[in-house]
Structure formats: structure tokens, C-alpha cells
MIKOL-359015 format. One record per residue (C-alpha): x, y, z; residue in three letters. Coordinates in steps of 0.5 Angstrom, whole numbers, plus 500, padded with zeros to 3 digits. Example, Ala and Ser with C-alpha at 12.3 -4.5 7.8 and 13.67 -1.06 7.14 Angstrom:
% residues 2
c1 = 525&c2 = 491&c3 = 516&residu = ala;
c1 = 527&c2 = 498&c3 = 514&residu = ser;
% end
This chain:
% residues 296
c1 = 077&c2 = 551&c3 = 065&residu = met;
c1 = 077&c2 = 544&c3 = 062&residu = asp;
c1 = 071&c2 = 544&c3 = 057&residu = pro;
c1 = 069&c2 = 538&c3 = 061&residu = arg;
c1 = 068&c2 = 542&c3 = 068&residu = thr;
c1 = 061&c2 = 544&c3 = 066&residu = pro;
c1 = 058&c2 = 537&c3 = 064&residu = glu;
c1 = 059&c2 = 536&c3 = 070&residu = his;
c1 = 055&c2 = 542&c3 = 075&residu = ser;
c1 = 052&c2 = 537&c3 = 079&residu = glu;
c1 = 053&c2 = 537&c3 = 087&residu = ser;
c1 = 051&c2 = 530&c3 = 087&residu = leu;
c1 = 053&c2 = 525&c3 = 082&residu = arg;
c1 = 051&c2 = 517&c3 = 081&residu = pro;
c1 = 059&c2 = 516&c3 = 081&residu = gly;
c1 = 066&c2 = 517&c3 = 080&residu = val;
c1 = 067&c2 = 523&c3 = 073&residu = ile;
c1 = 071&c2 = 518&c3 = 068&residu = pro;
c1 = 079&c2 = 522&c3 = 068&residu = gln;
c1 = 076&c2 = 527&c3 = 073&residu = glu;
c1 = 084&c2 = 529&c3 = 075&residu = ala;
c1 = 082&c2 = 533&c3 = 067&residu = glu;
c1 = 078&c2 = 537&c3 = 071&residu = leu;
c1 = 081&c2 = 538&c3 = 078&residu = thr;
c1 = 089&c2 = 538&c3 = 075&residu = ala;
c1 = 090&c2 = 539&c3 = 068&residu = gly;
c1 = 092&c2 = 531&c3 = 066&residu = thr;
c1 = 090&c2 = 524&c3 = 063&residu = thr;
c1 = 093&c2 = 519&c3 = 068&residu = ile;
c1 = 094&c2 = 513&c3 = 063&residu = glu;
c1 = 099&c2 = 508&c3 = 065&residu = pro;
c1 = 106&c2 = 508&c3 = 063&residu = gly;
c1 = 107&c2 = 515&c3 = 064&residu = arg;
c1 = 111&c2 = 518&c3 = 070&residu = ser;
c1 = 107&c2 = 522&c3 = 075&residu = tyr;
c1 = 109&c2 = 526&c3 = 081&residu = gly;
c1 = 109&c2 = 532&c3 = 084&residu = phe;
c1 = 112&c2 = 539&c3 = 083&residu = phe;
c1 = 112&c2 = 542&c3 = 090&residu = thr;
c1 = 113&c2 = 551&c3 = 090&residu = asp;
c1 = 115&c2 = 552&c3 = 097&residu = thr;
c1 = 114&c2 = 559&c3 = 096&residu = thr;
c1 = 106&c2 = 558&c3 = 095&residu = leu;
c1 = 105&c2 = 555&c3 = 101&residu = cys;
c1 = 101&c2 = 557&c3 = 107&residu = ile;
c1 = 102&c2 = 552&c3 = 113&residu = gly;
c1 = 094&c2 = 550&c3 = 112&residu = cys;
c1 = 097&c2 = 543&c3 = 114&residu = lys;
c1 = 091&c2 = 540&c3 = 109&residu = ala;
c1 = 094&c2 = 537&c3 = 105&residu = cys;
c1 = 095&c2 = 533&c3 = 111&residu = glu;
c1 = 089&c2 = 532&c3 = 113&residu = val;
c1 = 088&c2 = 529&c3 = 107&residu = ala;
c1 = 091&c2 = 525&c3 = 106&residu = cys;
c1 = 090&c2 = 522&c3 = 113&residu = lys;
c1 = 083&c2 = 522&c3 = 111&residu = glu;
c1 = 083&c2 = 518&c3 = 106&residu = trp;
c1 = 089&c2 = 513&c3 = 107&residu = asn;
c1 = 086&c2 = 511&c3 = 114&residu = ala;
c1 = 092&c2 = 514&c3 = 117&residu = leu;
c1 = 089&c2 = 515&c3 = 124&residu = pro;
c1 = 091&c2 = 521&c3 = 128&residu = ala;
c1 = 097&c2 = 525&c3 = 132&residu = glu;
c1 = 096&c2 = 526&c3 = 138&residu = glu;
c1 = 093&c2 = 534&c3 = 139&residu = phe;
c1 = 097&c2 = 539&c3 = 141&residu = lys;
c1 = 102&c2 = 543&c3 = 140&residu = leu;
c1 = 111&c2 = 541&c3 = 139&residu = ser;
c1 = 113&c2 = 546&c3 = 142&residu = gly;
c1 = 117&c2 = 547&c3 = 135&residu = asn;
c1 = 114&c2 = 553&c3 = 132&residu = ser;
c1 = 107&c2 = 551&c3 = 128&residu = tyr;
c1 = 109&c2 = 543&c3 = 127&residu = asp;
c1 = 104&c2 = 538&c3 = 130&residu = asn;
c1 = 108&c2 = 532&c3 = 127&residu = thr;
c1 = 114&c2 = 533&c3 = 127&residu = gly;
c1 = 118&c2 = 529&c3 = 120&residu = ala;
c1 = 114&c2 = 524&c3 = 116&residu = leu;
c1 = 113&c2 = 517&c3 = 119&residu = ser;
c1 = 109&c2 = 510&c3 = 118&residu = ala;
c1 = 103&c2 = 514&c3 = 120&residu = thr;
c1 = 104&c2 = 521&c3 = 116&residu = thr;
c1 = 106&c2 = 521&c3 = 109&residu = trp;
c1 = 105&c2 = 528&c3 = 110&residu = arg;
c1 = 109&c2 = 533&c3 = 113&residu = his;
c1 = 108&c2 = 540&c3 = 112&residu = val;
c1 = 115&c2 = 543&c3 = 115&residu = thr;
c1 = 115&c2 = 550&c3 = 119&residu = phe;
c1 = 122&c2 = 554&c3 = 119&residu = val;
c1 = 121&c2 = 561&c3 = 123&residu = glu;
c1 = 127&c2 = 565&c3 = 120&residu = lys;
c1 = 128&c2 = 571&c3 = 126&residu = leu;
c1 = 136&c2 = 573&c3 = 124&residu = lys;
c1 = 139&c2 = 575&c3 = 119&residu = glu;
c1 = 146&c2 = 573&c3 = 116&residu = ser;
c1 = 149&c2 = 577&c3 = 120&residu = asp;
c1 = 146&c2 = 573&c3 = 126&residu = gly;
c1 = 142&c2 = 580&c3 = 129&residu = thr;
c1 = 135&c2 = 580&c3 = 129&residu = arg;
c1 = 132&c2 = 580&c3 = 122&residu = ala;
c1 = 127&c2 = 587&c3 = 122&residu = thr;
c1 = 125&c2 = 588&c3 = 115&residu = glu;
c1 = 120&c2 = 581&c3 = 112&residu = leu;
c1 = 122&c2 = 579&c3 = 106&residu = ala;
c1 = 117&c2 = 577&c3 = 100&residu = pro;
c1 = 113&c2 = 571&c3 = 099&residu = phe;
c1 = 113&c2 = 568&c3 = 106&residu = gln;
c1 = 116&c2 = 573&c3 = 110&residu = ser;
c1 = 121&c2 = 570&c3 = 114&residu = asn;
c1 = 118&c2 = 564&c3 = 114&residu = trp;
c1 = 119&c2 = 557&c3 = 110&residu = leu;
c1 = 114&c2 = 552&c3 = 110&residu = met;
c1 = 113&c2 = 546&c3 = 105&residu = met;
c1 = 109&c2 = 541&c3 = 104&residu = ser;
c1 = 114&c2 = 533&c3 = 104&residu = asp;
c1 = 112&c2 = 527&c3 = 102&residu = val;
c1 = 116&c2 = 521&c3 = 098&residu = cys;
c1 = 120&c2 = 522&c3 = 094&residu = lys;
c1 = 119&c2 = 516&c3 = 089&residu = his;
c1 = 126&c2 = 517&c3 = 087&residu = cys;
c1 = 129&c2 = 514&c3 = 080&residu = ser;
c1 = 132&c2 = 510&c3 = 081&residu = pro;
c1 = 129&c2 = 509&c3 = 089&residu = ala;
c1 = 134&c2 = 506&c3 = 093&residu = pro;
c1 = 128&c2 = 503&c3 = 098&residu = cys;
c1 = 127&c2 = 498&c3 = 092&residu = leu;
c1 = 134&c2 = 496&c3 = 091&residu = glu;
c1 = 135&c2 = 494&c3 = 098&residu = ser;
c1 = 129&c2 = 491&c3 = 099&residu = cys;
c1 = 130&c2 = 482&c3 = 100&residu = pro;
c1 = 122&c2 = 480&c3 = 098&residu = thr;
c1 = 120&c2 = 484&c3 = 093&residu = gly;
c1 = 115&c2 = 488&c3 = 097&residu = ala;
c1 = 117&c2 = 494&c3 = 095&residu = leu;
c1 = 116&c2 = 496&c3 = 087&residu = phe;
c1 = 115&c2 = 501&c3 = 082&residu = arg;
c1 = 107&c2 = 502&c3 = 079&residu = thr;
c1 = 105&c2 = 503&c3 = 071&residu = glu;
c1 = 105&c2 = 509&c3 = 074&residu = phe;
c1 = 113&c2 = 510&c3 = 075&residu = asp;
c1 = 111&c2 = 511&c3 = 083&residu = thr;
c1 = 113&c2 = 506&c3 = 089&residu = val;
c1 = 109&c2 = 503&c3 = 093&residu = val;
c1 = 110&c2 = 497&c3 = 098&residu = val;
c1 = 106&c2 = 492&c3 = 098&residu = gln;
c1 = 104&c2 = 490&c3 = 106&residu = gln;
c1 = 102&c2 = 483&c3 = 104&residu = asp;
c1 = 110&c2 = 481&c3 = 101&residu = ile;
c1 = 113&c2 = 486&c3 = 107&residu = cys;
c1 = 117&c2 = 482&c3 = 112&residu = asn;
c1 = 118&c2 = 487&c3 = 116&residu = gly;
c1 = 126&c2 = 487&c3 = 116&residu = cys;
c1 = 127&c2 = 495&c3 = 116&residu = gly;
c1 = 133&c2 = 494&c3 = 110&residu = tyr;
c1 = 128&c2 = 501&c3 = 106&residu = cys;
c1 = 129&c2 = 504&c3 = 113&residu = val;
c1 = 137&c2 = 506&c3 = 113&residu = pro;
c1 = 137&c2 = 506&c3 = 105&residu = ala;
c1 = 132&c2 = 512&c3 = 104&residu = cys;
c1 = 137&c2 = 518&c3 = 104&residu = pro;
c1 = 131&c2 = 522&c3 = 106&residu = phe;
c1 = 129&c2 = 518&c3 = 111&residu = gly;
c1 = 121&c2 = 517&c3 = 109&residu = val;
c1 = 121&c2 = 509&c3 = 109&residu = val;
c1 = 119&c2 = 507&c3 = 117&residu = asp;
c1 = 116&c2 = 501&c3 = 120&residu = leu;
c1 = 109&c2 = 502&c3 = 125&residu = asn;
c1 = 110&c2 = 498&c3 = 130&residu = pro;
c1 = 103&c2 = 495&c3 = 130&residu = pro;
c1 = 105&c2 = 490&c3 = 124&residu = asp;
c1 = 112&c2 = 491&c3 = 124&residu = gly;
c1 = 111&c2 = 493&c3 = 116&residu = lys;
c1 = 114&c2 = 499&c3 = 112&residu = ala;
c1 = 109&c2 = 505&c3 = 110&residu = his;
c1 = 110&c2 = 510&c3 = 106&residu = lys;
c1 = 107&c2 = 515&c3 = 100&residu = cys;
c1 = 104&c2 = 511&c3 = 095&residu = thr;
c1 = 102&c2 = 517&c3 = 092&residu = leu;
c1 = 095&c2 = 515&c3 = 092&residu = cys;
c1 = 096&c2 = 508&c3 = 089&residu = tyr;
c1 = 088&c2 = 507&c3 = 088&residu = asp;
c1 = 086&c2 = 513&c3 = 086&residu = arg;
c1 = 091&c2 = 514&c3 = 079&residu = leu;
c1 = 088&c2 = 507&c3 = 078&residu = lys;
c1 = 081&c2 = 510&c3 = 078&residu = gly;
c1 = 083&c2 = 516&c3 = 074&residu = gly;
c1 = 084&c2 = 521&c3 = 081&residu = leu;
c1 = 089&c2 = 527&c3 = 084&residu = glu;
c1 = 092&c2 = 524&c3 = 089&residu = pro;
c1 = 088&c2 = 526&c3 = 094&residu = ala;
c1 = 094&c2 = 531&c3 = 098&residu = cys;
c1 = 094&c2 = 535&c3 = 091&residu = ala;
c1 = 087&c2 = 535&c3 = 090&residu = lys;
c1 = 086&c2 = 539&c3 = 098&residu = ala;
c1 = 092&c2 = 543&c3 = 097&residu = cys;
c1 = 088&c2 = 550&c3 = 096&residu = pro;
c1 = 094&c2 = 555&c3 = 093&residu = thr;
c1 = 097&c2 = 550&c3 = 089&residu = asp;
c1 = 103&c2 = 549&c3 = 092&residu = ser;
c1 = 103&c2 = 541&c3 = 091&residu = ile;
c1 = 101&c2 = 541&c3 = 084&residu = gln;
c1 = 100&c2 = 533&c3 = 081&residu = phe;
c1 = 101&c2 = 531&c3 = 073&residu = gly;
c1 = 106&c2 = 528&c3 = 068&residu = glu;
c1 = 113&c2 = 530&c3 = 070&residu = leu;
c1 = 115&c2 = 533&c3 = 063&residu = ser;
c1 = 110&c2 = 537&c3 = 064&residu = asp;
c1 = 112&c2 = 539&c3 = 071&residu = leu;
c1 = 118&c2 = 540&c3 = 070&residu = his;
c1 = 116&c2 = 547&c3 = 064&residu = arg;
c1 = 112&c2 = 549&c3 = 069&residu = arg;
c1 = 118&c2 = 549&c3 = 075&residu = ala;
c1 = 122&c2 = 552&c3 = 070&residu = his;
c1 = 119&c2 = 558&c3 = 068&residu = gln;
c1 = 116&c2 = 558&c3 = 076&residu = arg;
c1 = 124&c2 = 559&c3 = 077&residu = val;
c1 = 125&c2 = 565&c3 = 071&residu = glu;
c1 = 119&c2 = 568&c3 = 074&residu = asn;
c1 = 120&c2 = 569&c3 = 081&residu = leu;
c1 = 128&c2 = 571&c3 = 079&residu = his;
c1 = 124&c2 = 576&c3 = 074&residu = ala;
c1 = 121&c2 = 578&c3 = 081&residu = gln;
c1 = 128&c2 = 578&c3 = 084&residu = gly;
c1 = 128&c2 = 572&c3 = 088&residu = arg;
c1 = 135&c2 = 570&c3 = 084&residu = thr;
c1 = 135&c2 = 565&c3 = 091&residu = asp;
c1 = 131&c2 = 559&c3 = 089&residu = ala;
c1 = 131&c2 = 554&c3 = 085&residu = tyr;
c1 = 129&c2 = 547&c3 = 083&residu = leu;
c1 = 131&c2 = 541&c3 = 088&residu = tyr;
c1 = 130&c2 = 534&c3 = 085&residu = gly;
c1 = 130&c2 = 535&c3 = 078&residu = ala;
c1 = 135&c2 = 532&c3 = 073&residu = pro;
c1 = 141&c2 = 536&c3 = 073&residu = glu;
c1 = 139&c2 = 540&c3 = 080&residu = thr;
c1 = 141&c2 = 538&c3 = 086&residu = pro;
c1 = 138&c2 = 533&c3 = 089&residu = gly;
c1 = 139&c2 = 529&c3 = 083&residu = ala;
c1 = 146&c2 = 527&c3 = 085&residu = thr;
c1 = 149&c2 = 520&c3 = 086&residu = gly;
c1 = 146&c2 = 516&c3 = 082&residu = gly;
c1 = 139&c2 = 518&c3 = 083&residu = ile;
c1 = 137&c2 = 521&c3 = 076&residu = asp;
c1 = 131&c2 = 524&c3 = 078&residu = his;
c1 = 126&c2 = 525&c3 = 084&residu = leu;
c1 = 119&c2 = 524&c3 = 081&residu = asn;
c1 = 117&c2 = 529&c3 = 088&residu = ala;
c1 = 121&c2 = 535&c3 = 087&residu = phe;
c1 = 121&c2 = 541&c3 = 089&residu = phe;
c1 = 123&c2 = 549&c3 = 089&residu = leu;
c1 = 126&c2 = 553&c3 = 095&residu = leu;
c1 = 130&c2 = 559&c3 = 095&residu = thr;
c1 = 134&c2 = 557&c3 = 102&residu = asp;
c1 = 139&c2 = 550&c3 = 102&residu = arg;
c1 = 136&c2 = 543&c3 = 102&residu = pro;
c1 = 138&c2 = 543&c3 = 110&residu = glu;
c1 = 135&c2 = 548&c3 = 112&residu = val;
c1 = 129&c2 = 544&c3 = 110&residu = tyr;
c1 = 131&c2 = 539&c3 = 112&residu = asn;
c1 = 133&c2 = 535&c3 = 107&residu = leu;
c1 = 140&c2 = 533&c3 = 104&residu = pro;
c1 = 144&c2 = 537&c3 = 099&residu = pro;
c1 = 146&c2 = 531&c3 = 096&residu = ala;
c1 = 143&c2 = 525&c3 = 096&residu = pro;
c1 = 145&c2 = 518&c3 = 094&residu = ser;
c1 = 145&c2 = 511&c3 = 092&residu = leu;
c1 = 147&c2 = 506&c3 = 098&residu = pro;
c1 = 148&c2 = 501&c3 = 091&residu = ser;
c1 = 154&c2 = 506&c3 = 089&residu = lys;
c1 = 158&c2 = 507&c3 = 097&residu = arg;
c1 = 159&c2 = 499&c3 = 096&residu = val;
c1 = 165&c2 = 500&c3 = 093&residu = leu;
c1 = 168&c2 = 505&c3 = 095&residu = pro;
c1 = 166&c2 = 503&c3 = 102&residu = ser;
c1 = 170&c2 = 496&c3 = 102&residu = leu;
c1 = 176&c2 = 499&c3 = 100&residu = leu;
c1 = 175&c2 = 503&c3 = 105&residu = thr;
c1 = 174&c2 = 498&c3 = 111&residu = gly;
c1 = 180&c2 = 493&c3 = 106&residu = leu;
c1 = 184&c2 = 497&c3 = 106&residu = ala;
c1 = 184&c2 = 499&c3 = 114&residu = thr;
c1 = 185&c2 = 491&c3 = 115&residu = met;
c1 = 191&c2 = 491&c3 = 111&residu = val;
c1 = 194&c2 = 496&c3 = 116&residu = gly;
c1 = 192&c2 = 494&c3 = 121&residu = leu;
c1 = 196&c2 = 486&c3 = 119&residu = ala;
c1 = 201&c2 = 491&c3 = 117&residu = ile;
c1 = 201&c2 = 493&c3 = 124&residu = ala;
c1 = 201&c2 = 487&c3 = 127&residu = thr;
c1 = 207&c2 = 484&c3 = 124&residu = ile;
c1 = 211&c2 = 491&c3 = 126&residu = val;
c1 = 210&c2 = 491&c3 = 132&residu = thr;
c1 = 211&c2 = 482&c3 = 135&residu = phe;
c1 = 217&c2 = 483&c3 = 129&residu = arg;
c1 = 220&c2 = 490&c3 = 133&residu = gly;
c1 = 219&c2 = 484&c3 = 139&residu = glu;
% end
């Protein structure tokens, strides 16, 4: 418990506690430092408290009040109005295709993960934005400025994670801001604060990386040798020109199972190969045309 906690034991307070994140997340929020999320999927219980907290704080509209028919998932995917999405994956078969008859430890035959914008470093969406609507904040997170966004949609295909989405009512791009407004007030992001199991951990990236590597070691010692990090430096997910993800994950199965790309990349890294391929195709067609007409 933080030493300052007893100073704020009253239930009703006259105002916001200065640097409340020290009490709730054990971290001090200061401009110039890098912050993010470490999501430990082995601790996720699929309660969706993060989804609700995100929608409530950011005044995002609710989805349809019914199940989608795809397990317990009622939101389906990240969108312009859903900035947190809990993925449910039922693993009812063994690797050989037979029905599972034993339950493995840690989530049994279920895989659950709270997905969110990765706030990549560098960020593909930010690189593709022609108006400067997307910018990197003083907390090393990526935010869309709605008053500058012109709705061109270039950021949508640029994101290798399918995070950014255009909202039909206003025609502009929307995504998680990592609670930029809360960070400026010294508050922990709403989703992390609401998570009852600490599956979503908020903090300074260097501290989160240390915690994450220690968690992987602990899981390996307990027999879960399939646990690994996705999106931390020099791990899967930090590929193709993306140095790291500010929102990274601990997984126990292939990234594709969680609807994550195995090797995301910056679109700018694919421009030259695509250009050369196109030029080679044009040269090949030209040569084929010349050969054809000469043959006549």
C-alpha cells in the first residue's frame, strides 16, 4: 500500500487527489516519460469491466444489448465506438483434433484477452496521417485530434492491428487515447483502474517490461512454458520497423489465436518492395508485348 493512502481514507472528497495514480497504479505520471499497458492474458477473467469503464469515461455509445452468437463476445471487435474489446477463445479440442477431456491450468480451456490500441512506437497510423491529426503526446501515446481529422481514412489500412476506425456519424477516425485526459490529471486510465484481477497493468514502460519478464519467468517455473511476451522490445509483435508496442501482452498461444498479426510492420517499410514489384511487372509486360508483336 502506498504511504499516502491513509491520507485519503474518506469516502467523499472535495476534489481530485493529486497524482492519484500513485495510489491506484503505483506510478507517478510526468510529461516526458513513456507510459502504456501490460496485459497479462493469464489473469483475464472476461468480466468486461474494462469495456464498461472505457465506454463510461469516454462517453461512447453502448453496443446492441444481445449476444453475438460468437461465444460470450457481444462487441465483436475494436471500433470507433469500442476502444476496449475482450476476446473470448474457446479451445475445446486437443492439438490432434479430438475433444478436450482435461482442463489445463490458467484459464482452463478458455483464452481471454482485453484488446486495445497498441500505441506503437513508431506508429503506422501517425506516419500515414496527411493532416497531422494524429500526434504523439508528452506521455509517448498516440491520440487523434478530432478538430483536425478530415476523415480521409488513410490511418485505417495503415494500422496492422485493425484498431483505427471511422465513425459514420462524424466521418472521423477514432481510437483509444490511453485516457490522455486522465493522464494529464495524474489519474490511471479507466480500464486499468477498473480491472479487478490486474490483468491490465498501467505504468511506465520500463517498469512494465521488468514486471512482464518476471511474470513470464514465474509462469515458466510453474510449468506454463508456452507463456511469452508480444509487443515488448525484441519479441513477436515488435517487427517490421515497429520497435515496440506501448500496450503489449503476455500470451500463451499463437498471436493469430488472439486475432493479433504474427509479424506486424510499418506500411512505409513495404513501399519500396511494392514499387519494385510493380516496376518489374510493367517491364515484364512490356517485354512480352514486344516479343508478341515481333513474332507476328
